[in-house]
C-alpha positions as CSV (number, residue, x, y, z in Angstrom):
1,X,-64.1,-116.0,16.9
2,X,-63.9,-118.3,13.9
3,X,-60.3,-119.2,13.2
4,X,-60.8,-122.0,10.7
5,X,-59.0,-120.1,8.0
6,X,-55.7,-120.6,9.9
7,X,-55.6,-124.2,8.9
8,X,-55.7,-123.3,5.2
9,X,-52.5,-121.3,5.8
10,X,-50.8,-124.2,7.6
11,X,-51.0,-122.5,11.0
12,X,-51.4,-125.0,13.9
13,X,-51.7,-124.6,17.7
14,X,-47.9,-125.1,17.9
15,X,-45.5,-124.0,15.3
16,X,-41.7,-124.1,14.5
17,X,-39.8,-120.9,14.4
18,X,-37.2,-121.8,11.8
19,X,-37.3,-122.9,8.1
20,X,-34.3,-124.0,6.2
21,X,-35.9,-125.8,3.3
22,X,-37.6,-128.0,6.0
23,X,-39.2,-126.9,9.2
24,X,-36.7,-127.4,12.0
25,X,-37.4,-128.9,15.4
26,X,-36.6,-125.7,17.3
27,X,-35.8,-125.8,21.0
28,X,-35.8,-122.2,21.9
29,X,-38.2,-120.3,24.2
30,X,-42.0,-120.6,23.6
31,X,-43.6,-117.5,22.1
32,X,-47.3,-117.2,22.9
33,X,-49.0,-115.3,20.1
34,X,-51.9,-113.2,21.2
35,X,-54.3,-111.2,19.1
36,X,-54.5,-107.5,19.7
37,X,-58.3,-107.7,19.0
38,X,-59.1,-109.3,22.4
39,X,-55.8,-110.4,23.9
40,X,-56.7,-114.0,23.3
41,X,-54.1,-116.7,22.5
42,X,-54.0,-117.7,18.9
43,X,-51.1,-120.2,18.9
44,X,-47.6,-120.8,20.1
45,X,-44.2,-120.7,18.3
46,X,-41.1,-122.5,19.5
47,X,-38.5,-119.9,18.7
48,X,-35.2,-120.4,16.9
49,X,-31.8,-120.2,18.7
50,X,-28.3,-119.4,17.4
51,X,-27.8,-123.0,16.1
52,X,-31.0,-122.9,14.2
53,X,-29.9,-119.5,12.7
54,X,-26.6,-121.0,11.5
55,X,-28.4,-123.9,9.7
56,X,-30.9,-121.6,8.0
57,X,-28.2,-119.2,6.9
58,X,-26.1,-122.1,5.6
59,X,-29.0,-123.6,3.6
60,X,-29.9,-120.2,2.2
61,X,-26.4,-119.5,1.0
62,X,-25.9,-122.9,-0.5
63,X,-29.1,-122.7,-2.4
64,X,-28.2,-119.2,-3.6
65,X,-25.0,-120.5,-5.2
66,X,-27.2,-122.7,-7.5
67,X,-30.1,-120.3,-7.9
68,X,-27.9,-117.5,-9.3
69,X,-27.1,-119.7,-12.3
70,X,-30.8,-120.0,-13.2
71,X,-31.6,-117.5,-16.0
72,X,-33.5,-114.5,-14.5
73,X,-36.7,-115.1,-16.6
74,X,-36.9,-118.7,-15.2
75,X,-36.5,-117.2,-11.7
76,X,-39.4,-114.9,-12.7
77,X,-41.5,-117.9,-13.5
78,X,-41.2,-119.1,-9.9
79,X,-42.2,-115.7,-8.7
80,X,-45.2,-115.7,-11.0
81,X,-46.4,-119.0,-9.4
82,X,-45.8,-117.6,-5.9
83,X,-47.9,-114.5,-6.8
84,X,-50.7,-116.8,-8.0
85,X,-50.5,-118.7,-4.7
86,X,-50.9,-115.4,-2.9
87,X,-54.0,-114.8,-5.0
88,X,-55.4,-118.1,-4.0
89,X,-54.9,-117.3,-0.3
90,X,-55.7,-113.6,-0.4
91,X,-58.8,-113.7,1.8
92,X,-57.2,-116.0,4.4
93,X,-54.0,-113.8,4.5
94,X,-56.1,-110.6,4.9
95,X,-57.9,-112.2,7.9
96,X,-54.6,-113.3,9.4
97,X,-53.2,-109.8,9.2
98,X,-56.3,-108.5,10.9
99,X,-56.2,-111.1,13.6
100,X,-52.5,-110.9,14.4
101,X,-51.7,-107.2,13.6
102,X,-55.1,-105.6,14.4
103,X,-55.6,-104.0,11.0
104,X,-59.1,-103.7,9.7
105,X,-60.0,-106.4,7.2
106,X,-60.0,-104.1,4.2
107,X,-56.4,-103.1,5.1
108,X,-55.4,-106.7,5.6
109,X,-56.8,-107.6,2.2
110,X,-55.0,-104.6,0.8
111,X,-51.7,-105.8,2.2
112,X,-52.2,-109.2,0.7
113,X,-52.9,-107.4,-2.7
114,X,-49.6,-105.6,-2.3
115,X,-47.9,-109.0,-2.2
116,X,-49.6,-110.0,-5.4
117,X,-48.8,-106.7,-7.0
118,X,-45.1,-106.8,-6.2
119,X,-44.9,-110.4,-7.5
120,X,-46.4,-109.1,-10.8
121,X,-43.9,-106.3,-10.9
122,X,-41.0,-108.6,-10.3
123,X,-42.1,-111.0,-13.1
124,X,-41.6,-108.2,-15.6
125,X,-38.4,-107.1,-13.9
126,X,-36.9,-110.5,-14.5
127,X,-36.5,-109.6,-18.2
128,X,-35.3,-106.0,-17.5
129,X,-32.3,-106.3,-15.3
130,X,-30.6,-103.9,-17.6
131,X,-27.0,-102.7,-17.6
132,X,-25.2,-100.2,-19.8
133,X,-22.9,-99.9,-22.7
134,X,-20.3,-97.2,-22.3
135,X,-18.2,-95.5,-25.0
136,X,-14.5,-96.2,-24.4
137,X,-11.8,-93.5,-24.9
138,X,-9.5,-96.2,-26.2
139,X,-9.7,-97.5,-29.8
140,X,-10.9,-101.1,-30.3
141,X,-12.2,-101.3,-26.7
142,X,-15.8,-101.7,-25.5
143,X,-17.1,-101.0,-22.0
144,X,-20.3,-102.3,-20.2
145,X,-21.9,-102.4,-16.8
146,X,-23.7,-105.5,-15.7
147,X,-25.6,-106.5,-12.6
148,X,-25.2,-109.8,-10.7
149,X,-26.9,-111.4,-7.7
150,X,-25.5,-110.2,-4.4
151,X,-26.2,-113.3,-2.1
152,X,-28.5,-113.8,0.8
153,X,-30.7,-110.9,1.7
154,X,-31.5,-110.5,5.4
155,X,-35.1,-109.1,5.9
156,X,-36.1,-107.6,9.2
157,X,-39.8,-106.6,9.2
158,X,-42.1,-104.8,11.6
159,X,-45.5,-105.8,12.9
160,X,-47.5,-103.1,11.1
161,X,-46.9,-104.6,7.6
162,X,-46.3,-108.2,8.5
163,X,-46.5,-109.7,5.0
164,X,-46.1,-106.8,2.5
165,X,-42.6,-105.7,3.5
166,X,-41.3,-109.2,3.2
167,X,-42.9,-109.5,-0.2
168,X,-41.4,-106.2,-1.4
169,X,-38.0,-107.4,-0.6
170,X,-38.2,-111.1,-1.3
171,X,-39.9,-111.0,-4.7
172,X,-37.3,-108.6,-6.0
173,X,-34.5,-110.5,-4.4
174,X,-35.6,-113.8,-5.9
175,X,-35.7,-112.5,-9.5
176,X,-32.3,-110.8,-8.9
177,X,-30.9,-114.2,-8.1
178,X,-30.6,-113.9,-4.3
179,X,-31.9,-116.0,-1.4
180,X,-33.7,-114.5,1.6
181,X,-33.5,-114.9,5.3
182,X,-36.4,-113.4,7.2
183,X,-36.5,-112.3,10.8
184,X,-40.1,-111.0,11.4
185,X,-41.5,-109.1,14.3
186,X,-42.2,-111.3,17.4
187,X,-45.6,-109.6,17.4
188,X,-46.6,-111.1,14.1
189,X,-44.8,-114.5,13.7
190,X,-47.8,-116.4,12.3
191,X,-48.0,-114.1,9.2
192,X,-44.3,-114.9,8.6
193,X,-45.0,-118.7,8.9
194,X,-47.9,-118.5,6.5
195,X,-46.1,-116.6,3.8
196,X,-43.0,-118.8,4.1
197,X,-45.2,-121.9,3.7
198,X,-46.9,-120.5,0.6
199,X,-43.7,-119.6,-1.1
200,X,-41.8,-122.8,-0.1
201,X,-44.6,-125.0,-1.5
202,X,-44.2,-123.3,-4.9
203,X,-40.4,-123.4,-4.8
204,X,-40.4,-127.1,-4.0
205,X,-37.7,-129.2,-2.4
206,X,-35.0,-128.0,-4.8
207,X,-35.4,-124.3,-4.0
208,X,-37.4,-123.9,-0.8
209,X,-34.4,-122.9,1.3
210,X,-34.3,-119.7,-0.7
211,X,-37.0,-118.4,1.7
212,X,-35.3,-119.0,5.0
213,X,-37.1,-118.0,8.2
214,X,-35.9,-117.4,11.8
215,X,-38.3,-116.3,14.5
216,X,-36.3,-115.6,17.6
217,X,-34.9,-113.0,20.1
218,X,-32.9,-110.0,19.0
219,X,-30.0,-110.8,21.3
220,X,-29.4,-114.2,19.7
221,X,-31.0,-114.6,16.3
222,X,-31.0,-110.9,15.6
223,X,-27.3,-110.5,16.5
224,X,-26.4,-113.5,14.4
225,X,-28.1,-112.0,11.4
226,X,-26.5,-108.6,11.7
227,X,-23.0,-110.1,12.1
228,X,-23.3,-112.8,9.4
229,X,-20.7,-112.4,6.6
230,X,-22.8,-114.6,4.3
231,X,-25.6,-112.0,4.4
232,X,-24.2,-109.0,2.4
233,X,-27.5,-107.0,2.5
234,X,-29.7,-106.3,5.5
235,X,-33.1,-104.7,4.7
236,X,-34.6,-103.5,7.9
237,X,-37.9,-101.9,8.5
238,X,-38.8,-100.5,11.9
239,X,-38.0,-97.7,14.3
240,X,-35.2,-95.1,14.1
241,X,-33.9,-96.6,17.3
242,X,-33.6,-99.9,15.6
243,X,-31.9,-98.4,12.6
244,X,-29.2,-96.8,14.7
245,X,-28.3,-100.3,15.8
246,X,-28.6,-102.1,12.5
247,X,-26.7,-99.5,10.3
248,X,-23.4,-99.2,12.2
249,X,-23.4,-102.9,13.1
250,X,-23.7,-104.1,9.5
251,X,-21.3,-101.4,8.3
252,X,-18.6,-102.7,10.7
253,X,-18.4,-105.8,8.5
254,X,-18.8,-103.7,5.3
255,X,-22.2,-105.1,4.6
256,X,-25.0,-103.0,3.1
257,X,-28.1,-101.8,4.8
258,X,-31.4,-100.8,3.3
259,X,-33.2,-98.9,6.1
260,X,-36.8,-97.9,6.1
261,X,-37.5,-96.3,9.4
262,X,-39.7,-93.7,11.1
263,X,-41.9,-91.0,9.6
264,X,-43.4,-87.8,11.0
265,X,-45.5,-86.9,8.0
266,X,-47.3,-83.7,7.3
267,X,-50.1,-82.6,5.0
268,X,-50.1,-78.9,4.0
269,X,-53.6,-77.5,3.3
270,X,-53.5,-74.2,1.5
271,X,-56.3,-71.6,1.4
272,X,-57.5,-72.7,-2.1
273,X,-57.6,-76.4,-1.3
274,X,-60.6,-78.6,-2.1
275,X,-61.6,-79.3,1.5
276,X,-63.9,-82.2,0.7
277,X,-61.0,-84.0,-1.0
278,X,-58.6,-83.0,1.8
279,X,-60.8,-84.4,4.6
280,X,-60.9,-87.8,2.9
281,X,-57.1,-87.9,2.4
282,X,-56.4,-86.7,6.0
283,X,-58.8,-89.1,7.7
284,X,-57.4,-92.2,6.0
285,X,-53.8,-91.0,6.5
286,X,-54.3,-90.1,10.2
287,X,-56.5,-93.0,11.5
288,X,-55.8,-95.9,9.0
289,X,-54.1,-98.8,10.8
290,X,-54.9,-96.9,14.0
291,X,-52.1,-94.6,13.2
292,X,-49.5,-97.4,13.1
293,X,-48.1,-96.8,9.6
294,X,-44.7,-95.2,9.0
295,X,-46.6,-93.0,6.5
296,X,-49.4,-92.0,8.9
297,X,-50.4,-88.4,8.7
298,X,-49.3,-86.9,12.1
299,X,-49.1,-83.2,11.3
300,X,-51.6,-80.9,9.6
301,X,-50.3,-77.5,8.5
302,X,-53.3,-75.5,7.5
303,X,-53.7,-71.9,6.3
304,X,-55.1,-69.8,9.0
305,X,-58.0,-68.6,6.9
306,X,-59.5,-72.1,6.6
307,X,-58.1,-73.9,9.7
308,X,-61.3,-73.6,11.8
309,X,-63.5,-74.8,9.0
310,X,-61.3,-77.8,8.2
311,X,-61.1,-78.6,11.9
312,X,-64.9,-78.8,12.2
313,X,-65.1,-81.1,9.2
314,X,-62.4,-83.4,10.6
315,X,-64.2,-83.6,14.0
316,X,-67.4,-84.6,12.2
317,X,-65.6,-87.2,10.1
318,X,-63.8,-88.6,13.2
319,X,-67.2,-89.0,14.9
320,X,-68.3,-91.3,12.1
321,X,-65.3,-93.7,12.4
322,X,-66.4,-96.9,14.0
323,X,-63.9,-98.4,16.5
324,X,-64.0,-102.1,17.2
325,X,-63.2,-105.6,16.0
326,X,-61.1,-105.2,12.8
327,X,-62.7,-108.4,11.4
328,X,-66.1,-106.7,11.4
329,X,-66.6,-105.1,8.0
330,X,-68.2,-102.0,9.6
331,X,-65.1,-101.2,11.6
332,X,-62.8,-98.4,10.4
333,X,-60.4,-98.3,13.4
334,X,-59.0,-101.4,15.1
335,X,-56.8,-101.7,18.2
336,X,-53.3,-100.7,18.8
337,X,-50.9,-103.6,18.7
338,X,-50.4,-103.9,22.4
339,X,-50.8,-102.1,25.8
340,X,-47.3,-100.6,25.5
341,X,-48.5,-98.7,22.4
342,X,-51.6,-97.5,24.2
343,X,-49.4,-96.2,27.0
344,X,-47.3,-94.3,24.5
345,X,-50.5,-92.8,23.2
346,X,-51.5,-91.7,26.7
347,X,-48.1,-90.2,27.3
348,X,-48.2,-88.3,24.0
349,X,-51.7,-86.8,24.7
350,X,-50.6,-85.8,28.2
351,X,-47.4,-84.2,26.9
352,X,-49.3,-82.3,24.3
353,X,-51.6,-80.8,26.9
354,X,-48.7,-79.9,29.2
355,X,-47.0,-78.2,26.3
356,X,-50.0,-76.0,25.5
357,X,-51.9,-78.1,22.9
358,X,-55.7,-78.3,23.0
359,X,-57.3,-81.7,22.6
360,X,-60.2,-81.1,20.1
361,X,-61.5,-84.6,20.1
362,X,-60.4,-88.1,21.3
363,X,-57.4,-88.4,23.6
364,X,-58.9,-91.3,25.6
365,X,-59.2,-95.0,25.6
366,X,-62.1,-96.2,23.5
367,X,-65.2,-97.8,25.0
368,X,-65.6,-101.3,23.4
369,X,-67.7,-104.3,24.2
370,X,-66.8,-106.8,26.9
371,X,-65.4,-109.3,24.3
372,X,-62.8,-106.7,23.3
373,X,-61.9,-105.4,26.7
374,X,-58.4,-106.9,26.7
375,X,-57.5,-105.1,23.4
376,X,-55.7,-101.7,23.4
377,X,-58.4,-99.5,21.8
378,X,-58.0,-95.7,21.7
379,X,-60.0,-92.9,20.3
380,X,-58.6,-91.1,17.2
381,X,-57.3,-87.7,18.5
382,X,-56.9,-84.2,17.1
383,X,-54.7,-81.7,19.0
384,X,-54.7,-78.0,18.1
385,X,-51.3,-76.3,18.5
386,X,-50.3,-72.7,18.1
387,X,-46.8,-73.8,17.0
388,X,-44.7,-76.9,16.6
389,X,-44.6,-78.2,20.1
390,X,-41.8,-80.6,21.1
391,X,-44.1,-83.6,21.2
392,X,-45.1,-82.8,17.6
393,X,-41.5,-83.5,16.5
394,X,-41.7,-87.0,17.9
395,X,-43.3,-90.0,16.1
396,X,-46.0,-91.7,18.2
397,X,-47.3,-94.8,16.6
398,X,-51.0,-94.0,17.3
399,X,-53.9,-92.0,15.8
400,X,-52.9,-88.5,17.0
401,X,-53.1,-85.6,14.5
402,X,-51.6,-82.3,15.4
403,X,-53.1,-79.2,13.7
404,X,-50.8,-76.1,13.3
405,X,-52.0,-72.9,11.6
406,X,-49.7,-71.4,8.9
407,X,-49.7,-68.1,7.1
408,X,-47.7,-68.9,3.9
409,X,-46.5,-71.7,1.7
410,X,-42.9,-71.0,2.7
411,X,-43.7,-71.3,6.3
412,X,-45.5,-74.5,5.7
413,X,-42.6,-76.0,3.8
414,X,-40.2,-75.0,6.5
415,X,-42.4,-76.7,9.2
416,X,-42.8,-79.7,7.0
417,X,-39.0,-80.1,6.9
418,X,-38.4,-79.2,10.5
419,X,-38.5,-82.7,11.9
420,X,-35.8,-85.4,12.1
421,X,-37.7,-87.8,9.8
422,X,-38.2,-87.4,6.0
423,X,-40.6,-90.1,4.7
424,X,-43.9,-88.8,3.3
425,X,-45.6,-85.5,2.8
426,X,-48.5,-84.0,0.8
427,X,-50.1,-80.7,-0.1
428,X,-53.7,-79.9,-1.0
429,X,-54.0,-77.0,-3.4
430,X,-55.5,-76.0,-6.7
431,X,-52.5,-73.7,-7.5
432,X,-50.1,-75.4,-9.9
433,X,-47.3,-73.0,-8.9
434,X,-47.7,-74.0,-5.2
435,X,-47.8,-77.6,-6.1
436,X,-44.7,-77.5,-8.2
437,X,-42.9,-75.5,-5.6
438,X,-43.7,-78.1,-3.0
439,X,-42.3,-80.8,-5.3
440,X,-39.1,-78.8,-6.2
441,X,-35.6,-78.9,-4.7
442,X,-36.6,-76.1,-2.3
443,X,-39.8,-77.8,-1.3
444,X,-40.5,-81.0,0.7
445,X,-37.4,-82.8,1.8
446,X,-39.2,-86.2,2.0
447,X,-38.7,-89.3,-0.1
448,X,-42.5,-89.1,-1.0
449,X,-44.2,-85.9,-1.9
450,X,-47.8,-85.9,-3.0
451,X,-50.3,-83.4,-4.4
452,X,-54.0,-83.7,-3.6
453,X,-53.7,-87.1,-2.1
454,X,-52.6,-88.1,1.5
455,X,-49.3,-89.3,2.9
456,X,-50.4,-93.0,3.1
457,X,-51.1,-95.7,0.6
458,X,-48.2,-95.8,-1.8
459,X,-48.3,-97.9,-4.9
460,X,-45.7,-100.6,-5.5
461,X,-44.5,-99.1,-8.9
462,X,-42.6,-96.3,-7.2
463,X,-39.6,-96.6,-5.0
464,X,-40.7,-96.4,-1.3
465,X,-38.6,-94.8,1.4
466,X,-37.3,-91.5,2.8
467,X,-34.5,-89.3,3.9
468,X,-32.8,-88.2,7.2
469,X,-33.8,-90.4,10.1
470,X,-36.0,-92.4,7.8
471,X,-32.8,-94.1,6.7
472,X,-32.4,-93.4,3.0
473,X,-33.4,-96.8,1.8
474,X,-35.7,-97.6,-1.1
475,X,-37.9,-100.6,-1.5
476,X,-40.5,-101.9,-3.9
477,X,-40.7,-100.3,-7.4
478,X,-38.7,-98.2,-9.8
479,X,-35.0,-99.1,-9.9
480,X,-34.8,-100.2,-6.2
481,X,-33.9,-103.7,-7.6
482,X,-30.3,-102.5,-7.9
483,X,-29.7,-102.6,-4.2
484,X,-30.3,-106.4,-4.3
485,X,-27.5,-106.8,-6.9
486,X,-23.8,-106.0,-7.3
487,X,-22.6,-103.9,-10.2
488,X,-19.7,-104.9,-12.4
489,X,-17.9,-102.7,-14.9
490,X,-16.1,-104.6,-17.7
491,X,-13.7,-103.5,-20.5
492,X,-13.0,-105.7,-23.5
493,X,-10.0,-105.0,-25.8
494,X,-10.8,-106.5,-29.2
495,X,-7.8,-105.0,-30.9
496,X,-4.1,-105.9,-31.0
497,X,-2.7,-102.9,-29.2
498,X,-2.8,-102.0,-25.5
499,X,-3.4,-98.3,-25.1
500,X,-3.8,-97.1,-21.6
501,X,-6.5,-94.8,-20.3
502,X,-5.8,-91.1,-19.8
503,X,-3.2,-91.4,-22.5
504,X,-0.6,-92.8,-20.1
505,X,2.7,-94.0,-21.7
506,X,4.3,-96.7,-19.7
507,X,7.7,-97.7,-21.2
508,X,8.4,-98.2,-24.9
509,X,7.9,-95.5,-27.5
């Protein structure tokens, strides 16, 4: 495997796990980084410890105190240059994502493009951090709301989007006047090192500590981040289990949490749906990233009159999905990230069978060449269910699609909402009334609801996130920038009297 592109990203055989404006001589445990493609060793990282964390946090906070005074459009200019640097390294970053996370190359390149797109979005935002003017009830008074930087933003990212999630948070945080402190997944540390090096080179010696990085164990580095009073906001992407730890822990010190957690996403296919369109949306949503997206399509709620036809079409489409090395341009499905994920896949398939589900296709480990034998490759799986089995309500990070027949739109909406998570959802229909019902207050309870497109592949212009056990956080576009800032309400008395609000009289006449 040709890994020469790693050098262009500053990745060596051995790497430091902490950046505080300079790369620290870390002395923690050695992390061996293996590719899910073939289990081969890529590099090693000397992880950070609690002392390293303290220094990174200190440098990020001190640099923030100066950065917040820089006008927002000038901060946006730095982000513009960072975005251009992402453009220059797009191909290498895409390959690194494929190598370290196991995504197919096209998805790796797409993730790199997300980083570019959010930088572009943030540039415009740097001139649009708008507040409000408010009419005062008191004569000769004016009121306004303004937004100010919040401080250092802690970013905890997952392996399945090893560069985009950091970019979503950091590009917005930087234009808002904040510094960043990143704790990436230990499964994809090289992506974090590469992105930090790119951004730090643009920011230069004066500002590079704004993009702090700590690669280390949860019990030491992770705990230090969650308990750090100099980090007022923790943005955490990962499992619901992780969110249950992060949310209460940060709340104990009255910090803020932005949680983007699990998804158990459904597509509703009604009897009037364009099935050719639906198949394309379902297949990408269900097997893209080998089912390891929080927006992966996991449940298919199909009208009983077309369910058999749609099932046949899906089985045919699944048979055309090439499984193998994600760096091969012909591959559509790469490996799961590790053997533990493959075992979770095995368990879910076995549970579905035990609970009465019928495996229509897949359900086994995939046959791959000798060079890939140490990777965790599985076959994309379709399970037919008569009803919502207990396993269907669980999120398995693997390419398993459960098909459940439905009779009515109301039934489908009820089943869509009948899971603990509330991230993404979609309906395929030609009926505008059904579509609008699905998007109404009595329709999908998810943070994302689509019509005639799948559950996966959100654009950066819209706020991304969901409800219930998905955590309620919003990242990326729209007005999600507000979470990275603090709001201030100001009242100015420009008269020579001091009337009180609500008409209160306090002494005097």
